[in-house]
N, C-alpha and C positions, 0 to 999 in steps of 0.2 A: 273653211277657215280663211279669213281675209288676210292677204299679204300685208306684213308690216305689224301685225298683231300677234303672231306666233313667235315662239322662241327660235332664233336663228340656228339653223343646223350648219356646223362648220365642217368643211372637208378637212381631212388630215394633211399634214405636211406633205407626205408622199403623194397623196391624190392631187394636191396643188401642182407638184412638180411633174407628175404624169400628164397633166392637162396643159402645161405651159412649156413643153419641150425642155424640162429640167430646170425651168425658171427663166430660160432665155427670153421667152415672150414677155415676161414681166419687165425686164430692163428695157426691152425695145418698145413696149407700150408706153412707159413713162419717160423714157429719154429719147426716143425717136431714132432717126437714121444714124446719128452720130455714134451710137453704141457699137456699130459694126466697123468703125474706123480704127478700132484699137485703143491706145491710150488717150485719155481725155481729161478735162478738168473735173475735179471731184464735184459731184452733183450738189452737195450741200455747201459749197463755197469754201471760203477760208484761203488765206494767202499761200500761193506756191509758185516757185520760180519756174518750174517746168511741169509738163503734164505728167501725172503720176497715177491716174485712176483707170482701171479697166476691169474686164471680167475674164474669167478663164473656166475651162471645163474640166471637171474631174469626177470619175466614177458615176456618171449619169446626171450630175448636178452642175449648174452654172453658178460660180461664186464671184463676188467682187473682191478687189484687193487695191488698197492705196499703198503704192510703193514708197511714198515719202515717210509714212509713219508705220508701216507694216500692219495696218488694220485690214481686216477682211471679214467677210460674212456671206450669208446666203441671200437668195433673192428675197425672201420674206423679211430678213433682217434689213435689207436695203430699204424696203418699203416702210418698216418701222422707224428708221432713221430719217428718211427723205420727207415723210410726212408727219413726223413726230407723233406716232401712234403706238399703242400696245401691240403685242403679237396677235391677240385676237382680233383687234380692229383692223390690223394689217390684212389678215386672212379674209375678214369680211369685205374689205375694200376690193382686194384682188378678185374675190368671187363675184362681187357685183359688177366691177369693170369688165370682167371677161364673161359676163352672162351666165354664171354658175350658181346664182343664188345670192346668199349673203344680204347685206344691206348697204344702201348708198351712203358713201363717206367721201365728201369732197368732189366727187366726179361722177358724171353720168356715164353709163356704159356705152361702149360701141364695139362694133365687129373689128377684130384684128384680121388684116388681110395681107400682111407682108409675107415674103418668102423666108422661110427659115433656113439656116445654114445646114449643109451637109456635114454630118458627123458620124464618124465610126463609132457606134455605141459600144461602151465598155461597161459591162454589167457589174455593179458593185458586189463584192463578195460578202456573203453572210454565212457565217458558221455558227452552229448551235449544238449543244449536248442536251440530252433529255434525261428525265427522271420519271419514275412511276408516279402516277397521280397520288398526290398527298390530299389531306383533308380539304385544304383551300381549293384545290382543283376540283375535287369531287363536288364541293358545294356549289360551284359555279354551274356545272352541268346538270347536277342531280335535281336542282329546282326546275329544270326543263325536262326532267325524266330521261336524260341521255346518260348512258354508261360510258366508262372508259373504253370499253371494248368497241362500242359504236364509234367513238371519236377516232380510234386508230384505224378503223375500217376507211375513214376518209382522210387518213394521213395527218391527223391532229394530235400533237404530242405536247406534254408539259416540258418547259424549257428550264434547264438548269444554269447553262452559261451561254453567253451570246457575244460574238465578235462580228463587227461590221467593218469591213475593210481591214485596217490594222488596229482598230479601237475596240477594246473590251467595253461592253455596255454593262454598267452596274444594274443588277436585279436585286432588290430587297428580299431578305429571306422570307418575308411574309407576303411578298408580292406574287400575283398570279401572272404568268406569261405562258402563252401557247404559241406553237409553230404549226402553220398549215404548209406542209411540205408538197411541192410540185415536182414530182418525178421526172416528167417529161422534159422539163427545162433545168432540172437540178437546181431549182430555186426555192425560195421560202417567203411566206408572209408571216411576220411576227405580230402577235396580237397582245396588247397589254390592257385588259379590260378595266383595270382599276385606275388608269392614268387619265389626265385631262384629254378631251377629245382630239386636240391637235398633236398629241404625243403617243397615241394609241398604236400606231402601226409602223413597222419597218418592212420594207418589201422590195424584192428585186425580181418579181415574176412580171412577165410581159403584160402590158396594160390591157390588151384585147383577150387575154387568156380566160377561157371558160372552166371553172373548177368543176371537176367530176364529168366533164363531157366525154373523156376517153373511156369512162366506165359505162356510158350508155350504148350497149352493143346493138340492141334491136330498136326498132322504131317504137316511139312512145304514142299512145293514144293522145295523152297530153303531156306536156313538159312544163315544169315549174321553173321559172328563172328567178332565183333569189338575188338579194342585194349583198349577201355576205356569206362567208362560210359558217358563221355561227348560226345563221337561219337555215342554211342548207342542212346542216347536221341535224338540227331539230325536225325539219320538214321530212328528211328521208327516214325518219322513225315511222312515218306514215306512208310516204310515197317515194320509192327509189328513183323515179324519173324526175330528177331535180338537178339542175346545175346553178352555179352562181357566178355572177360577174365580178370583176376586181373592185368595183366601186359602184356607188349609186349614181350613175352618170348616163346621159344620153349618148355621148360621143363614143362610148364603147361599141355601140351597135353599127359598125361599118358594114361594108358589103360581105366581107368574109364571114363576120360573126352571124349576120342574118341569114347567109347561105347555110352555115353550119346548123343553125337552128332549125331552119326549114327542112333540112335534110332528114332529120330524126323524128319530126312531128308535123302535123297539120294544125295543131292546137296548142301554141305556146301561151303560157300565162306569166306575164311579168308581175313580180311581187316585190315592189319597193315599199318604203315607209308610208304610213297613212297620214303623215303631216303634209302640210301644204306643198312643200317642195317635192316630196316623194310622189304624190298623187300627180302633180304637174308633169313630172318626168314620165311616169307611167302613161299618161295620156298622149304625150308627144311620141313616145316609142311605139304605142300600139296603134295610134292614128296612122302613123307613117307606113307600118308594116301589116296592117289589118290584123292584128292580134287582140288578145284580151288582157285585162289586168285585174289584180285582186289586191286589197289592202285590209288590214285589221279594221274593225269599226272606228270611225273617227271620233265617237263619243267616249272612247277609252283613252284618248289623248289627254295629257302628255305622257302619262305613266306607261302606256302600252302602245308601241308603234310597229311591232313586227311579230313574227312567229315565235321567236324566243320569248319575248315578253308576255305573249298571249298564254303560252304553255305554262310559264312561270306563275301567272295569275290564276289560271283556270284548269290547267291540266291538259295532257296530250289528248285525251278523249274528246275534250271539248273543241280542240283545234280541228280534229278530224271531222267532228259534226259541223263545224263552221265551213270547212272546205267542201263538204258534201252539199251544204246548203247553197254554196256558190257555184256548184256544178264543176268544180276543179277536178274532183274525183267522183266516181260513182259509188 
């Protein structure tokens, strides 16, 4: 597929912040060195007698605040206001300018090379309560032939109530919300499958965490590295030697992550989306590490982009046959 002709794939808000030091890089990219000096003139102009605008750090995210009028917001909201963009276009612009995909809006991309501040990270607290799967939860997983029992095996639960920091997050009674619990960090990734792409995830799990890695006790002849827990849960119905990254990103594969993967297998398979961006990332990861990759057939786009979508359309047996045809499993 030719770049520019496919539907742009947006990163979530959490993924944007994970890749930009909680949003700090975004301010520094567009405002330059001045942002490090503390209080400054508000970027979008307006009369002010004294400097009143600056950024501050709270619970893993950098916010801006105008002390003169008590306005404040996130780094993405800063971009929407600074460039007069919608939130979707602001995310597209950030992704493009930071080389994360997206599309070109106003500015060509370049590599960010500045030194980031040393911060004692304070993990945002996420608390949730669970309920047994109801009809709406079963419907989401049953179309991929996944049971509630299998979901629980991988610490996936239906969410009843959610509190992030000190704020209770409203969940519509008919809405589906799932929690992927990370016991080793006592952290969680919340997934709202029915929301817009930019609002689907809330997450306080470490960026380089590999889901299900601690359950891979013995060496695997092959190890499948999925792009999401949703696809991991589906894939493990066929092959238990499967882990998942926190996001569909190249930067996740630092030296530590690569070492962990090579420790348990000689044949890793990266399985990201079959769209242009997913395939590009697969190629970059596997070319660097001498691994292999797999994607669902491109002629099934845009409806089918991953393992979950493939099983939903054709069934689990067909996915197994596809994996065997690609020699991912015997």
